[in-house]
N, C-alpha and C positions, 0 to 999 in steps of 0.2 A: 504493500500500500504506499502511495506516495503522500506527501503533505500537501494539503489542500491550500490552494491560493498562493502559492509562491509565484505564478506567473501574472498575478493580477493583484498584487499587494496594493491597497488604497484604492483599488477600484470598486470594490463592493463594500456595502454596509450590512450591519446585523440588524435584522427586523425582528423586534419583538412586540408582543401585544402589550399595551401599557398596563402598568400597575394599578390596582385600585387605589382609591385615596388613602385609606387606613394603611395600605400596605407601601404607600410612598413614604409614609412618616416612619415606618419601620425600617425602610431602605435607607433613609437619610439617617437615621439613628445609628445603624449598623456601621455606615460609611464613617460617620463622626467618632465612633468608638474605635474603629480600626486605625484612626489617625493617630490616637494616643496609646493603644494598647496592641500587643502583638497577637494574643490569642483570645478567642471568644467562640461561644457557640450559641446557636438557637435550638430551642426545643419546642415543637408544634407537633400535632398529631399527623400520621400518615393520611396523605390526601389534601392537607392545607395548602399545598403549594409552595414548599420551600426550596424545592428544586428550580421553580420558576422564578422565585426571587433571586436565587443565587445567579441565574443567567443575567439578569439585570446588573448584578453587582460585578459579575465577570465582565459584563460589557462596558461598564464604566472603567475599569482598568486596561481593558483591551484598548479602547478608543483613545487612551492616554499612552499607548506604546508599551505598556507593561507585559512581563511574562506571568501568565495565569496558569496554575496547576489545579485540575478538577481531579481528585483522587478518591478511589473506593476501594474496598477490601472484597475479593471475590463475588463480583457483581457485574458481570460484563453487560448483561441485559440492560442495566441501568446507565452504564457507560454510553451504550448505543443510543438509548432513548435521549441522553443529554446531548451527546454529540451531534446528532441529526436533526434538520429541520423536517419535520414530518411533511408539511405541505408542500416544500420544494423538493423533498427527497434529496437533499443536499447538505453538507456540514452547515451547521448553524453560524460558526464563526469561519469566514474565509480563510483566515491563515491559522489553521489548527491541524491536530493530529490526534490519533488514537493509539495508546501503546498497551496492549494487552496480549494474552494467548490467542485470542481470535482474530487479530489484526497483524499482518505481517508488514509493519511499518518498518521502512529502511531506517535502521539505528544510525548509520554513518550520516545520511542526509539530516537526520533528526538533531544529531549532535552539532552539525554545522549551523543549524538555524539557532540552537540555543547559545553556541559561542558568539555567534553574530550579535545576537541580542546582548549578551554580556559585554560587547565591545561598544555598546551604544549605536549599532548601526542597523538594528533590526526594527521592524514594526511590531505592534501588538501581536502576541501569539498565545494561543491557549492549547495546553496540552491535556487530553483526557487520558488518565492512566489507571491501571490495576496496581494496587500496591505490590502484589506478588511479583509482577513482572519487573516493577521498577527494582525491586530488590534481588531480582535474578542475577546470575552471573554474567549473562549476555548484557546487561544494562548498567554494568559498574560504571562507565564513563557518562551514561545517561544521568545516573544518580548523583554523581558528583557536580554536574553542571546544574541540575535542578537545585541542589542545596546551596550552591552559590549565587544563582541568578534569578530565582523565583521570587516575584513581587508579592503575589497572592495565592496561597494555596487554599481551595475550598475542598473541605472533607465531607463527603456525603456518607451518612450512617456512621459517625465518627465513634459510636459506642463499640464498633469493631476493633478500635485502635487502642482499647484500654489493655494496659499492662501485656503487651506483646510486641512483636517486632515493629508494628506501626506505631505504637507509643515511642519507641525509640527512635524511628525515623523522624517523626515530627519534632522531636527534641534536637535533632541534629541541624534544623534549620537556624541559621544566625539572625541577628536582630532586623535585618533587612525585610524578611519574609513575614507578612501578616498571614494568620491562620483563621480561618472561619470554619466552624464545625457545624453540622446540621443532624439533628436526630430526633425522633419521635419518642425515644426511650434511652435516656442519658445514663444508662448503667448496664453490667452484665452480670450474670451468676444468678445462683438460686438463693432463696431466703437463708440467711446464715453466712452467706459468703458472697456478698454483692460489693461490687466496685463500680465507682463512678467515674464520668467523663472528667470531672474536676480533678481526679488523680493523675491524669496523663501529664499535667505540668502545674506547678506552683502558681502560675499566672493565669490559667484557664478559667475562664468566668462566664457565666450564663448573660447573654446578651439581651434576649427576648425569649418569653415564653407564653405559651396559650394552652389551656387545657382542651380535653375531648369535649366535656359539657359545654364550656364556653363557645367552641367553635360551632357545635351543633346549635346552640341558642342564638348565634349570629348567622345562622345558615349558611355557614362556610362548608359544613359537612352535613351529610343525611342524617336524618333522626335514626335511632337506634331501637331495635327490638331484640331483648335477649330472653331467650326461654330455656329452662332447665328442665330437663327429663330425666327423673331418676330411675336407674335401672334395676333396683332392688338386688343387684349382684354385690357379693362382698369382694371389695377391691382387692384383698388378699388372695382371693381364689382366680381373679382375672389377670393380674399382673405378676411379675416375677420378683419375689422378695428373698431370693437365695441368700443375698448378703445382708438381710435385715434391714434395718432403717438407713443402712449407708446407702441404699438405692435411692433415698431422697435426697442425696447431694448431687444428683444428675438434673439436668433440665427435663428429662422425661422419664416416665416409666415404661419398662418393657413388657409387652404382652407375653403370656405364658400359653403356647399352644402345642405343649409337648406330650399331653395325652388326650384320650378320646373325649373324657369328661370335661378337660380344659377347653379343647375346641369346641364343644358344645356350647359352653357358657360364653365363649367370645363370639360365636355365630348368633346366639340369642342376643347379646349385647349390640351386635351389629344390626340385627332384625330390627331392634327398638328404633335405631337411627332411620331405617326404612319406614317404619311405621310413622315417624314423625314427619319424614319427607312426603309421604303419601297424603298425609291428613292436613299438612299445612303449606306445602310447597308445590308439588307435582302438577296440580291442576293448572297452575299459571305458568308452567315452563319456565320459571324464573332459573337463570344459571347459578348453579349451586356447587361450592368447593367443600369437599370434606377432607378433613385434616385426620388422617389416621395414624396408628401408633406403631413404633418399631416392635420388631420381635427379635429376641437375642438368641433363643434355643431353636434347634431343628423342628420344623413342623411335623405335628403328627399326620400320619396319613397322606403325606404329599407324594410319596412313592418313588421319588426320586434320589431320595438319600442325601440330599444335598440342600444347602439352605437356598430359600426363595427370596430374591431381592423384594423389599417393600412388599411383602406377602399380605399384609393387612389391607393395603390399598386394592389389591386385586382380589382379595376375599370380599371387601365391601362392594366393589365393582360388580361381583358375580351375585351378591345377595340384592343389591338394587336392580339388577336386570332380571331377577326372579330365576337364576339358575340355581341357587342354593336356598331354601326355604328352612327357617328354623323349625318350623313343625315337622318337616320330613326328617330333618337333620336329627332331631330329638328320638324318632322311632328307631333308627339304626344303632345297634349295639355298637357297630363298627363302622362309623360313618366314613364316606369316601369324598375326597375332594376332587374337583375336576382335573384332567389329567393335564390341560393346558387352561391358560387364561388368554382371552382374546378381545381386543378392542373394537373388532370390525363386525359388522352385519353381513348377510350372505351377499348384499349387493356391493359390497366394498365399501359402504359409508360406515362413519363411526357409530356405535351404538349409542343409546340414550345416556348410559353411564359408562364412562371409561376411566382408566388409570393412567397415570403418567410417572414414569421412573427414570432415573439416570441411565439405565441400561438401554433404554430405547434408542434407536438411532437418532442423531440429531436432526435429521429431516422429519422423522415421523413425530418427534417432539413438536416442531415448529409447526407442523400440519395440524397436530392436535390442539395446540394452543390457538392457532388461528380459528380453527372451527368452534372452539368453545367460546371465543370472543365473538363471534358472530351469534347474535341474539336468536336468529331465526333457525339454526341448524343444530343437530345434535353433534357431541354430546352435551346434554343438559346438566349432567352432574360429573364432575372430575374428583377423583380421588388421588391423594398423594400422600407420601410420607416424608415430611422434612423438605420438601419443595413448595415453592411458590409462597413462602413466608415473607420474604421481603423482595422489594423491587419489582413486584408483579402489578403491573398497571392495567387495571381492568375496570374502570368505573362503573360499568354496567353491571358488575356482580352483585346479586340482590342478596344472595343467602349463604351461610357458613354453617357447617356441621362439625362439631368438635368431638372425635372420638379418641382423642389423646389428651390425658390429664397432664398438666404442665406445672412445674415448680418455678418457673421463671416468669416474672411479671413483665420483663422485656419481650419475651416470646408470645405471651398472652397478649399484650397490647398490639404488636405486629400482627397477630393473627385478626384481631378485631378490626384493624385498620384496613383489612381487606374490602369490608363492606360499607365503610362510612364514606367513601368518596361520592361526591356528587356526580350525576350523569344527565346532562341535558338532552343528550342524543337518545338515551333509552327511555327518559322520563321516570326513572327509578324514585320513588317517593320514600323510602327508608330502606335500611339495612337490617337485615335478621340474622341472629346467631342462635342456633340450637345446640345445647352441650347436653351430652350424655354423661351423667354423673353417677358414681358408684357410692356404695356405703362404705365410709371410712372408720366407723366406730370399731372394728375388730382390730385396728392398728394399736389402739389404747389397750386393749385386752391382750393382745399377742404379745407386744413388747414392754408392757407394764413399765418399769423403773426407766427402761431405755428411752422413753420420750423425753425426759428430762435432760438429756445429754445432747449437747452441740445444737441447741436451738431446734431441736426436732419437733417441738410443739408448734412452731410457726409453720415449718414445712408440711408436717401432717395436715393443718388446718388450710394451707394453701390448696389442697386439693379438693376442698369445698368450693363450688363455683361462686356462692354468696360472698364468702371471704375475699376472693380475687376481686370481684366486683366492688366490693367496698374499697380496696385499695385502689382499683382503677379510678373510681369517682372521687377519691379523697381530696382532689384539688378542684377548684372551680365550682360554681353553682349547679352541683348536679341535682340538689333537692328542688330547685326551681325548674330544670329540665323535666324532672320526673313529674311535678306537679303540673306542668304544661303539656305533658303527654309526649315529649320529644324523644324521652328515654322511657321505655316500658321494660320491667323485669318481671318475670312470671315463671311458674312452674306449671308443666303438663303432665298430667297422668292418665293413663289408660284404664278404662274400666268397661266390663261388658254391658253392651246396650241392652237396655229393658225392652220388653214388648211394646210395640207402638211408637217406639222412640225412632225417628228418622235421622237423628242427628250423627255425624261422625261417618267417615268413609275409610278409616284405616282398619286393617286386619291386625289380629291381636299379636302378641310377641311370642309366637310359637304355639299357641293352643288352638288357633283355627277358628276363634270365635270373632263375631263383628264387635268392634270396641268403638267406644266413644272417647274422643280426646277431650279433656277438660283443662282450662288454664285457670290458674289461680295466682293473682298479684302477689309478689314478692316484695317486701319493703326492705329499704336500707336506713340505717345499719341493721344488720341481722343480729339483732341483741339476744333473741331467744337461741339462736343456734350458738352463738359464742357462749351464753350462760350455760348451755348443755355440755359444751366442751370444757368449760371452766370446772363444772361440777365433776368432771371426769378426772381433771388433774387434782381436784381437792380429794376425791375418792382414793386416787394413789397415794396421796399424801397422808392421808389417814391411816392408811395401813402400816405406815412405816415407824421404824424406831432406829433413826441413823444419826443420832448426834444433833448438830446445829441446824440441819435442814437448809443448807446454804444454796445448794442448787435449787431446791424446789421453792424457796423464797424468790430468787431471782426470776425464775420461769412465772410464778404467779403474779409477780410484781409487773412483769412485761405483760402478761396477759390482761391484766387489769387496766394498762393504759391503752389497750386496744378498744375498750368500750365507749361508746358514744350515747349520748342522750338526744333523741330527736324529737320525742312526744312523751307524754305522760306513761303510756304503757312500757317503754324503755324503762322508766324508773321503777316501775313495778317488778320487772325481771331483775333488776339490780337489787333491790329491797330483798328479794327472795334468796338471792345470792349471799347478800349481808348477813341475813338471818342464818342461812346455812353454815356461813364461816364462824359466826359468833357462836353456834351450837358446837362446833368442832373445837373451838378455843377452850370453851367450858369443859369440854369432856377431856380434852388434853390435860388440862389442870388436875383432873381426877383419875387420870388414866395410870394404875399402878403398875401396869405391864412396862411401863416406858422406864428406861434407863434414867440416871439422874441428869445427864447432858441434855436428853431428849425432852425430859419433862421441864426442864429449865427454858430450852429455847422454842418448842414446838407451840405453845401458847402465844408467844410473842410474835412468831412468824404470821399466825393466822390474824392477829390483831393487826399488825402493820399492813397486811394486804387487806384487811377489811376497810381500814381508812384510808387507803389510797385508792381503792375502788369507789369510796363515796366522793373523794377529792376528784377524781376524774370525772364523775358523774355532775358535780358542780361546775367544773370547768367548761364542760360541754354546754350546761345551762347558761353560763355567762357569756362565752364566746360564740355560740353556734345556734341559739335558740331565739333570734330576734322575731321568728315567725309566731313564736307563743305569746298569748296574751299573759298579762299579768296574773290572773286567776289560775291559768294552766301552769305557770311558773311557781305558783304557790303551791299546787298540788302535787308538782314534782318534788319541792322541798319537803312537804308534809309526809309524803310517801317514803322519802329516804330519811326520815326521822328528825329533821330540822325544823326551825321555827319558820313558818311559812310568810317570811317578809324578805322579798327579792333584794330589797335595799341593804340588807345585812350579809349578803353573800360572801363578800370578801372576810369577813370576820368567820364566817362559817368555814370558808376554806382554810384560814389559818388555824381553825380549832382542828382540823383534821391533821394538819401538820404537827401541831403541838402534841395530839394525843398519839399520832402513830408513827412519827419519825424518830430516828435518833437525835437528828437536828431540830431543835424545837421553834426556831425562827428563821425568816428568810436571810437575815445577816449571818447565821450559822451555816446556812446552806452556801452562800456566797464564798465564804471563808474555805469550806470544805472542798468545794468544786474547784476553787481556784487552786488548791493544792493538789487535786486531782489532775488538773490541767497539766501542771508543771510535771507532776510526776508520770504522767503518761506521755509525755514528748518522747520521741524515738531516741532523743539524746540521752534521756535518763532510763527509760524504760528497759532498754536493752542490757543495763547494767544490774539491774534487780535480779537476785537469786529467785528460784522457784518458789521458795517458802515466802518471800516478801511479796511476790506478784500475788500469790494466793491470798495472802493476808490482806493486802490493800483492795483486792477485787471483792474479798468477802465484807469489808467494812465500808468501801467507799461506792461501789457500783449501785447499793440500794439509794444513795444519795443523788446520782445521777437521775433515777427515775422521779424521785421526788422534784428534783429541780426542773425537769421538763414540765412539770406542772405550774411553775412560777416564772416563766420566761416572761411573760408580759408585765409581771409586778415589780421587775428589778432590772434597771438598765445594765448592771454588771452582768446578771445571768443571761439577758437578751444578747449583749455583746459576745458573751462567751459562746453560747449555744449557735449562734448564727455565724460565727467565724468558720471558714472552710478548713481551717486547721483542726479546730476542736471537733468538727463534725467527723472528720475522718478518725481522729483518735478515738472518740467514743465508740464509733462502729468497729474499729479494730479491736477495742477493749472488750466489747460486747462479744466479738466474734471469738476471741481467745479463751472464753469461759471453758 
């Protein structure tokens, strides 16, 4: 591939559609920021138009004769989408090139252009490059020239550059280069091991951010409907837990298809997804993407004796096409899978449901995606494992079915972003997500004390859709979007249809009965669900006689800070929890079975957790309940056992601190947390011996949790907790428990 525009430098201009008025301001703010700062990033949901905004920023530098680098990691489709002007079917920037594994750019010619620019003789130039190609051995000279002469580096999906070779590459740029990152999800990892874009460099800062609810309210993204279908299957029986709770340290769980009984459960669960599709999507022929789960072990009944690539995607396509029926599969003692999986009908066209995998020839993948993006032709459903999560641009996509539980909020947000794009062409009114959810209660029963280790409590609960949705909508005015019907969250269940009831079109989940699909609204925050899981933690703690209960205390406190009060019913759930905790506290004082150390500490642990829970409820009431009337606020206070006078809420909050915490006043907290900040710095922490680290975590980490509750009450605490440095330290401290 030659470098475009060399024969016509200065002859052509870059033609871009103008920015909307609100984005013009953002554009100016970003340019102003880059004049005085080297690194920054913008955080906006998928589909907001960050790549389009970046084209205007690149155009500004390009017309000034600057060298611009547009960089991505492992996403050649995104490179192509940004490099080409779709209307003209030619490069967007006349003087530009692509450097990736798919494009055979003449590296010697490219090096000449970069050197010419460095000598001040070149015009504006834009290089669209894959990180992996830039860092390859054949591009060593190109890399050196880019590091020396680049004026602006635009890094799309910058979250893929956290703590890896991309991170190192960005930090090799000198002071000449401005770096602008773009992301919908500025973090990587699973709960308990999350790293943030800010950690790429000390001066990396958020320049602009907008949340998903805000974009939906401002009609920049499509309204969202999220439906949870509970499978009634035990997650422990469906997924592979050979390595115990260590499996939760991955982004995904792996399906277990290794026996006939396991396979039947997987088919039954997949059949539920088809039931949902038949009853809610099929009649509209809405284009639907199905994210399936990976399989680690050999598949039972496959017949080949070899692993089957993306097996669940192929299985799902067969179920959706009616080749495999859960009802028939259940009848066979030794169920048999199809000998082959095929995407094509007899006439050579694609079937209504197809699968896409990395093993398919590139030409077939391209044809499959083109057909899927045509709203008038099959396939109407496309099943995949691990593909099309990032960089898949199809605004007309209406529906998403999640058959893979994920422990990564980044992955979850990227998946949701596939259906929130607006599509004037197709007239899409909203994006719909249907998630198949499993019963996670068995994880508490089977792993017992293990759930307290390594933040496994948060990881287990992340498998519950309501918990993930609460996290997804934790920023922005989600409550308003829900009240206005622009975000809908519900549960769907299938039940046998009664005589004379003509509603419902779907078949049952394997029993051959006509079923009725019924949706029930789900409210956020999911207080009742959190209370149920909290009770399980209390039950595990109640059974123990283990000394000072340090781990249990920290996990219970962390869980207490997850609760929110949205209306009086939430306070009723929390009051029941507080009553339960208080009862356990009284019983612990009188439990003669406990050793001396346990009898001394166990009641105190329950007491501190009880008052922290009440404090968190009061914080929600003060800072997040403007929608409640004075009488409703009084009712919440009365329910929690406080004087029903909202004007005295600050004194009631301080009462919680005084009774529950080792630090009885805010100045005490400031003093202790200032010491924690100094002690937890990388310069100091690395020199502490193991005993000292355990001691200060035991004594001071609870103070961190109490401090979170009083950030708005103390300028010193606010400055401490909002600083990037402290934020990292706290996360690292908590992670090292």
